[in-house]
N, C-alpha and C positions, 0 to 999 in steps of 0.2 A: 779359313785356316786349315792347313793340311791335317793336323791332328784330328780335328772334328770330322773331316771328310773320311779319314781312314776308319774312324769309329762308326760313322753313319753308314758306310757301305759294307760293313761287316768284315773288314780286313783284320780286326783285332778279335781273336776268338779265345774263349776261356774253356778249360777242360784239362784233359791229360794227353799230352802230345810228346812224340819223340822227334827231335830236331835232326837236321842233316848232320850235325856234330855228334849225334848219338845220345846227347843229353835229353833228359826228360824235362818237360816244362808244363807249368799250369796255364800258360798262355802261348798263343801262336800268332805270328804276324804274317798274314797272307797278302803280300803286296800284289800278287797276280790278280786277286779279287779287285784291287783298286786300279791296277794298270789296264784292265779291260774296260774301264769306264773312261771315255775319252776326255771328259772335263777334268778328272782327277789326274789322269796320265799327263795332260798338258801342264797342269800346275806342278806336278812332280818334276817333269822335264825342265820347266822354266827355272825351278829352284836349283836343281842339280847343275844346270848349265852355267849358273853364275860362279861355280867353283872350278870350271874346266880351265886348265892351263896347258895341257899336253898337246902334242901334234896330232894325235889320233886317239880314238876311244876304243874300249874293249868291254865286252860283257860276257858273262858265263851263261851258257844255256841253262835253263829255260827262263827263269824269272827275270834276269837282267836284260834279256834281249829287247823286249818292247821299250824298256826304259832307255837303253842305249840308242836304239833307233830314233826315239823321240828327241833325245838330247842331240844326236847327230843332225837332225833336221833343223833344230834351233841354232846350233853353233856352226853348221856348215862343215863339220869335220867328218872325215871318213871313220869307219869303225870296223872292228874285228869281232868275230864270235869265237869264244873258246868252248870247244866241245868238252863234255864231261868225260868222254872216252873216244878213242879213235874209231871212226866208222870202219867196218870190216869190208868195205868195197870202195870202188872209185879211187879217189886220191888218198884216202885214209889219213887225212890231215886232222890235227888237233886245233889248228887255227884256220878259220875261214875268213877270207878277205886278203887284200893286197897291202903290203907294207915294205918299207925299206929299213934295213938294220940301222940302229942308232936313233930312231924316232922315239920321242917320249910318249908314253901311253897313260891315259887316265882310265882306270877301270871303274865302270859304273856297276853298282851292285844294289840289290834290293834290301836284304837284311844281312848284317854281319853278327855272328854269335862269337865263336872262337876264332873265326877267320880261316878255318881249314880250307874251304872251297876257294876262297879268293887267294890264299897263299899258293895253292896249286896253280892257279891262273898266273900269278906273278912269276912263278918258276918257269912255266911254259913260255911266257912272253920273253923273259930274260934269256932263256936258252935259245930263243929264236933271234937274239941280238937286239931286242928292244929294251928301252929304259922305262921302268915303272917306278913312279915317285909318289903316286897318290891313288887312293881308292875313295870314291865318292858314293855314299850309300844313302838310302832313304832312312833306315833305322839301324842304330847300333844297339844291340841287346845288352851291351856292357857286361859281357861274360868272357873277356880276355882277348877279343879280336883286336882291339886297338893296340894293346901291348904286344901281341904276337906279330902284328904288322910292323910296329916300330922296331922290333928286333931285326927285321929285314930291311930297314931303312925306308919304309913306306908309311906315308901319312894317311890317317883315316879321317875323312870329313863326313859327318853325318847330319842329315837334315833334322832328325829327331833321335832322341835316346829313349831307351826303354822307360826310364823314370818319367819322361814326359808323357808317356801313353798310359801308364798304370796308376 
């Protein structure tokens, strides 16, 4: 069971943490800790892949990239990497990978809190001419992300919710 594997590998931590959203939390979900274990990564990817419907996948660096690659290998779909910021050299792109305008994209994400990071990715992809209809994540922290995504016409699909883990 995925929940137990996340607990056993130490991906659920308790203490005082500041999240990417800027919020303070008494717990932290470190999916990178789980995704570096090949057996857990494989299980996560298999579960995520059952929800994929888009033409292409996308993941935001860093945490979602191994998940996105693993899902791409299972589904046979190409993927894009969304940079957190433009690199200051070379092509200076925010989106790595090839795509055609009009394709539908499923964003793969590790953890969604308020949805800020993934909403930024939605905007970048849409500005590039891609259609984003769903975000598929491992954990929804249930702190507004689902509602914020719905306001933008994006469905959030989560393998687990915070209440399942706590």
